[in-house]
C-alpha positions as CSV (number, residue, x, y, z in Angstrom):
1,M,0.0,0.0,0.0
2,N,1.4,3.4,-1.1
3,V,0.2,5.6,1.8
4,Q,1.4,8.9,0.3
5,K,-0.2,8.2,-3.1
6,L,-3.5,7.4,-1.5
7,I,-3.5,10.5,0.6
8,E,-2.5,12.7,-2.4
9,T,-5.2,11.3,-4.6
10,A,-7.8,11.7,-1.9
11,K,-6.8,15.3,-1.4
12,I,-6.9,16.1,-5.1
13,L,-10.4,14.7,-5.4
14,V,-11.8,17.3,-2.9
15,A,-9.5,20.2,-3.8
16,D,-10.3,23.6,-5.4
17,Y,-14.0,23.4,-4.6
18,K,-14.5,20.7,-7.2
19,G,-16.6,17.6,-6.8
20,L,-17.2,14.2,-8.3
21,L,-19.4,13.2,-11.3
22,A,-21.2,9.9,-10.8
23,M,-21.7,8.4,-14.2
24,D,-21.6,4.8,-13.0
25,E,-25.2,3.8,-13.5
26,S,-25.6,0.2,-14.6
27,N,-26.7,-0.7,-18.1
28,P,-30.3,-1.7,-17.0
29,T,-30.7,1.6,-15.1
30,C,-29.3,3.6,-18.0
31,N,-31.7,1.8,-20.4
32,K,-34.7,2.6,-18.1
33,R,-33.9,6.3,-18.3
34,F,-33.4,6.1,-22.0
35,A,-36.7,4.4,-22.4
36,K,-38.6,7.2,-20.6
37,L,-37.2,9.6,-23.2
38,G,-37.6,7.4,-26.3
39,I,-33.9,6.9,-26.7
40,P,-32.7,3.5,-28.1
41,Q,-31.5,1.2,-25.3
42,T,-28.4,0.1,-27.1
43,E,-24.7,-0.1,-26.3
44,E,-24.0,2.5,-29.0
45,A,-26.6,4.9,-27.5
46,R,-25.0,4.5,-24.1
47,R,-21.5,5.1,-25.6
48,A,-22.7,8.2,-27.4
49,Y,-24.3,9.6,-24.2
50,R,-21.2,9.0,-22.2
51,E,-19.0,10.6,-24.9
52,L,-21.2,13.6,-24.6
53,I,-20.5,13.8,-20.9
54,V,-16.7,13.2,-21.0
55,T,-16.1,15.6,-23.9
56,T,-18.0,18.5,-22.3
57,P,-15.7,21.5,-22.7
58,S,-14.2,22.9,-19.4
59,L,-15.7,20.1,-17.3
60,G,-12.4,19.8,-15.5
61,N,-12.9,23.3,-14.1
62,Y,-15.6,22.0,-11.7
63,I,-15.2,18.2,-11.6
64,S,-12.1,16.5,-10.1
65,G,-13.1,12.9,-10.7
66,A,-15.6,10.8,-12.6
67,I,-16.9,7.4,-11.4
68,L,-17.4,5.0,-14.3
69,Y,-19.2,1.7,-14.8
70,D,-17.4,-1.4,-16.1
71,E,-18.8,-0.9,-19.7
72,T,-18.0,2.8,-19.6
73,I,-14.4,2.5,-18.6
74,R,-13.7,0.3,-21.6
75,Q,-15.4,2.6,-24.1
76,Q,-14.0,5.1,-26.5
77,K,-14.8,8.2,-28.4
78,Q,-15.8,7.7,-32.1
79,D,-12.3,8.5,-33.2
80,G,-10.9,5.7,-30.9
81,T,-9.7,7.8,-28.0
82,S,-10.4,6.1,-24.7
83,F,-12.7,7.8,-22.2
84,I,-9.9,7.4,-19.6
85,K,-7.5,9.5,-21.8
86,I,-10.2,12.1,-22.5
87,L,-10.8,12.5,-18.8
88,S,-7.1,12.6,-17.9
89,D,-6.5,15.3,-20.6
90,A,-9.2,17.3,-19.0
91,G,-7.6,17.0,-15.5
92,I,-10.3,14.6,-14.3
93,I,-9.3,11.5,-12.3
94,T,-10.9,8.2,-13.4
95,G,-12.8,6.1,-10.8
96,I,-14.7,2.8,-11.1
97,K,-17.8,1.4,-9.4
98,L,-16.9,-2.0,-8.0
99,D,-20.1,-3.4,-6.4
100,I,-22.4,-5.4,-8.5
101,G,-25.6,-4.2,-7.0
102,A,-27.9,-4.5,-3.9
103,K,-29.6,-7.8,-3.7
104,D,-32.4,-9.1,-1.4
105,M,-30.8,-10.0,1.9
106,A,-31.6,-13.6,3.1
107,G,-33.6,-13.6,6.4
108,H,-34.2,-9.9,6.2
109,P,-37.4,-9.1,4.2
110,E,-37.4,-5.6,2.5
111,E,-33.7,-5.2,3.1
112,K,-30.7,-5.3,0.7
113,I,-27.1,-6.5,0.9
114,T,-24.6,-5.2,-1.7
115,E,-22.6,-8.0,-3.4
116,G,-19.3,-8.0,-5.4
117,L,-16.6,-9.1,-3.0
118,D,-16.0,-12.4,-4.6
119,G,-13.1,-12.1,-7.1
120,L,-12.7,-8.4,-6.2
121,R,-8.9,-8.5,-5.8
122,D,-8.4,-9.7,-9.4
123,R,-10.9,-7.1,-10.8
124,L,-9.1,-4.4,-8.9
125,K,-5.8,-5.2,-10.5
126,E,-7.3,-4.9,-14.0
127,Y,-8.9,-1.5,-13.3
128,V,-5.6,-0.2,-11.9
129,Q,-3.8,-1.3,-15.0
130,M,-6.5,0.5,-17.1
131,G,-5.8,3.7,-15.2
132,A,-8.4,4.0,-12.4
133,R,-7.2,5.8,-9.3
134,F,-10.2,5.6,-7.0
135,A,-13.3,3.4,-6.6
136,K,-16.8,3.3,-5.2
137,W,-19.0,0.8,-3.4
138,R,-22.7,1.6,-2.4
139,A,-24.6,0.1,0.4
140,V,-28.4,0.7,0.7
141,I,-30.2,1.2,4.0
142,T,-34.0,1.4,3.8
143,I,-36.1,3.1,6.5
144,G,-39.5,1.4,7.3
145,D,-41.7,0.4,10.1
146,R,-39.4,-2.3,11.5
147,I,-36.2,-1.6,9.4
148,P,-33.4,-1.2,9.1
149,S,-32.4,-4.2,11.2
150,R,-29.1,-4.4,13.0
151,G,-28.2,-7.4,10.8
152,C,-28.6,-5.4,7.6
153,I,-26.5,-2.4,8.9
154,E,-23.7,-4.7,10.2
155,A,-23.5,-6.8,7.0
156,N,-23.3,-3.8,4.7
157,A,-20.8,-2.0,6.9
158,Q,-18.6,-5.0,7.0
159,A,-18.7,-5.3,3.2
160,L,-17.9,-1.6,2.8
161,A,-14.8,-2.0,5.1
162,R,-13.6,-5.1,3.3
163,Y,-13.9,-3.4,-0.1
164,A,-12.1,-0.3,1.2
165,A,-9.2,-2.4,2.5
166,L,-8.8,-4.3,-0.8
167,C,-8.8,-0.9,-2.7
168,Q,-6.1,0.6,-0.5
169,E,-4.0,-2.6,-0.9
170,V,-3.7,-1.9,-4.7
171,G,-3.5,1.9,-4.4
172,L,-7.1,2.9,-5.1
173,V,-8.8,5.5,-3.0
174,P,-12.1,3.9,-1.8
175,I,-15.2,6.0,-1.8
176,V,-17.4,4.5,1.0
177,E,-21.1,5.0,0.4
178,P,-23.6,4.0,3.1
179,E,-26.8,5.4,1.6
180,V,-29.9,5.8,3.8
181,L,-32.6,6.1,1.2
182,M,-35.0,9.0,0.9
183,D,-37.9,6.8,0.1
184,G,-40.6,6.7,2.8
185,E,-42.7,8.8,5.2
186,H,-40.1,9.1,7.9
187,T,-39.2,12.4,9.6
188,I,-35.8,14.1,9.5
189,E,-35.3,13.0,13.1
190,R,-35.8,9.3,12.1
191,C,-33.3,9.8,9.2
192,Y,-30.8,11.3,11.6
193,Q,-31.2,8.3,13.9
194,V,-30.6,5.7,11.2
195,T,-27.8,7.7,9.5
196,E,-26.0,8.0,12.8
197,E,-26.2,4.3,13.5
198,A,-25.1,3.5,9.9
199,L,-22.1,5.8,10.1
200,H,-21.0,4.7,13.5
201,T,-21.1,1.1,12.4
202,V,-19.3,1.7,9.2
203,F,-16.4,3.4,10.9
204,N,-16.2,0.7,13.5
205,H,-15.7,-1.8,10.7
206,L,-13.3,0.4,8.8
207,Y,-11.2,0.5,12.0
208,T,-11.3,-3.2,12.4
209,Q,-10.2,-3.7,8.8
210,Q,-7.3,-1.2,9.3
211,V,-8.5,1.1,6.6
212,M,-6.4,4.3,6.5
213,L,-8.9,7.1,6.9
214,E,-6.7,9.8,5.3
215,G,-6.8,7.7,2.1
216,M,-10.6,7.4,1.7
217,I,-13.6,9.6,1.0
218,L,-17.0,9.2,2.6
219,K,-20.1,9.5,0.4
220,P,-23.1,9.8,2.7
221,N,-26.7,10.9,2.3
222,M,-27.8,14.2,3.6
223,V,-30.1,14.0,6.6
224,L,-33.5,14.6,5.1
225,S,-37.2,14.1,5.6
226,G,-38.6,11.1,3.7
227,L,-39.9,11.9,0.2
228,T,-43.5,11.4,1.3
229,C,-43.2,12.8,4.8
230,S,-45.9,15.5,5.4
231,E,-43.4,17.8,7.0
232,Q,-40.4,18.6,4.8
233,A,-37.4,20.0,6.6
234,S,-36.1,23.4,5.6
235,L,-32.7,24.1,4.1
236,D,-31.3,25.2,7.4
237,E,-32.8,22.2,9.2
238,V,-31.2,19.8,6.7
239,A,-27.8,21.6,7.0
240,N,-27.9,21.5,10.9
241,A,-29.0,17.8,11.1
242,T,-26.5,16.7,8.4
243,V,-23.4,18.4,9.8
244,N,-24.2,17.5,13.4
245,C,-24.6,13.9,12.5
246,L,-21.3,14.0,10.7
247,L,-19.5,15.7,13.5
248,R,-20.7,13.0,16.0
249,N,-19.8,10.0,13.9
250,V,-17.1,10.7,11.3
251,P,-13.4,11.0,12.4
252,A,-11.7,14.2,11.4
253,A,-8.9,12.2,9.7
254,V,-11.2,11.4,6.8
255,S,-9.9,13.3,3.7
256,G,-13.3,14.5,2.5
257,I,-17.0,14.0,2.4
258,A,-18.8,13.9,-1.0
259,F,-22.6,13.9,-0.6
260,L,-24.8,11.8,-2.9
261,S,-27.8,13.4,-4.4
262,G,-30.0,10.3,-3.9
263,G,-32.9,11.3,-6.2
264,Q,-33.1,15.0,-5.1
265,S,-33.8,17.4,-7.9
266,S,-30.8,19.2,-9.4
267,E,-31.8,22.6,-7.8
268,L,-32.6,21.2,-4.4
269,A,-29.4,19.2,-4.2
270,S,-27.4,22.3,-4.9
271,A,-29.4,24.5,-2.5
272,R,-28.9,22.0,0.3
273,L,-25.2,21.6,-0.4
274,N,-24.9,25.4,-0.4
275,A,-26.7,25.7,3.0
276,I,-24.3,23.2,4.5
277,N,-21.2,25.0,3.3
278,L,-22.6,28.5,4.0
279,R,-23.4,27.7,7.7
280,F,-20.5,25.5,8.8
281,K,-16.8,25.2,8.8
282,S,-16.0,21.5,9.3
283,P,-12.9,19.4,9.6
284,W,-13.5,18.0,6.1
285,A,-14.0,19.3,2.6
286,L,-17.8,19.0,2.1
287,T,-18.3,18.5,-1.6
288,F,-20.6,16.6,-4.0
289,S,-20.7,13.3,-5.8
290,F,-23.8,13.8,-7.8
291,G,-25.2,11.7,-10.8
292,R,-28.7,12.5,-11.9
293,A,-28.6,15.9,-10.2
294,I,-25.9,16.9,-12.7
295,H,-26.6,15.1,-15.9
296,Q,-30.4,14.5,-15.9
297,P,-31.0,18.0,-17.5
298,A,-28.5,17.2,-20.2
299,L,-30.1,13.8,-20.9
300,E,-33.5,15.4,-21.3
301,I,-32.1,18.0,-23.8
302,W,-30.0,15.4,-25.7
303,Q,-32.8,13.0,-26.5
304,G,-30.4,10.8,-28.3
305,K,-29.9,13.4,-31.1
306,E,-26.5,14.5,-32.3
307,A,-27.9,18.0,-33.1
308,N,-28.6,18.5,-29.4
309,V,-25.1,17.6,-28.0
310,S,-23.8,21.1,-27.7
311,K,-26.9,22.4,-25.7
312,A,-26.9,19.2,-23.6
313,Q,-23.2,19.8,-22.7
314,Q,-24.0,23.4,-21.7
315,A,-26.6,22.2,-19.3
316,L,-24.3,19.6,-17.9
317,L,-21.5,22.2,-17.3
318,H,-24.0,24.6,-15.8
319,R,-25.1,22.0,-13.1
320,A,-21.5,21.2,-12.4
321,K,-20.7,24.9,-12.0
322,C,-23.8,25.4,-9.7
323,N,-22.4,22.7,-7.3
324,W,-18.9,24.1,-7.5
325,A,-20.5,27.4,-6.3
326,A,-22.5,25.6,-3.6
327,R,-19.3,24.2,-2.2
328,Q,-18.3,27.8,-1.5
329,G,-21.7,28.8,-0.2
330,E,-22.2,31.0,-3.2
331,Y,-25.1,29.2,-5.0
332,K,-28.1,31.4,-5.6
333,A,-31.7,30.4,-6.5
334,A,-31.3,32.6,-9.6
335,M,-28.8,30.1,-10.9
336,A,-31.4,27.4,-11.2
337,G,-32.2,26.1,-14.7
338,T,-30.2,24.4,-17.4
339,G,-27.9,27.3,-18.3
340,V,-28.9,26.9,-22.0
């Protein structure tokens, strides 16, 4: 394990108010989004869309790293240039999603366990050779009447820690993502309780597996009201609950915290990130690792048509710039929209 390299990469990923672009959705998920917009669900359509993203002019001004999917990391621009090289030339570090998805957890109805540890060491070596410098693994925690169970939280935390240790062994910075889902009627207080338990458990397992905290990045959910909760927390309430939860459960040694968007709208994700950075000075860089909240507006403009690429890229860059501003507490509601 190259300690210095891990620390340097982790610091670069959260430097200069930049954030991460999550473009690691699986092929089935990508196809579902294409289907809603009438875009062909083909490998070529997925490649063309990803080319649109990675070739967006000036993207490196606001994005430090891009998380890719297995198909994506192997793809190329039409002229044969690999996506990895295009990102590198733009000053963007390549990352790779390593988990193979959340599956039904045996003995735990309505709960999920993330799989992908089998054979991971060999897969890691291949991705390192291809040029990846960081990785991501997502665990899913659902809030319900009787869940999450202790068994679900423990199992997912252990998997996250084992993944992180394997990443650091080969020199990849692990992004550790224990996501407490927004779905449900739960209050912000209930979200806080579950998020606290999840984070506390994850860091216990990271310690047990001897993961170097300075060489990792945490990707948590914000502490929010459930999507269908009758009382939606304000921006300030979200900021207070989120930062207090982090301060109580995340060691200061962690290099950075990159929030997931988790299905929030583009504008709301930026506004909440802005409120967090406007109100608090924390031990960590508090940045973003957004997927749909950055590229969904671009996808809707693109519609699978070459003639729309330029406008779609403008929309993508605009959302990236909005979140760069939010990291500095400088995002304004007037910035909402596509930027086209």
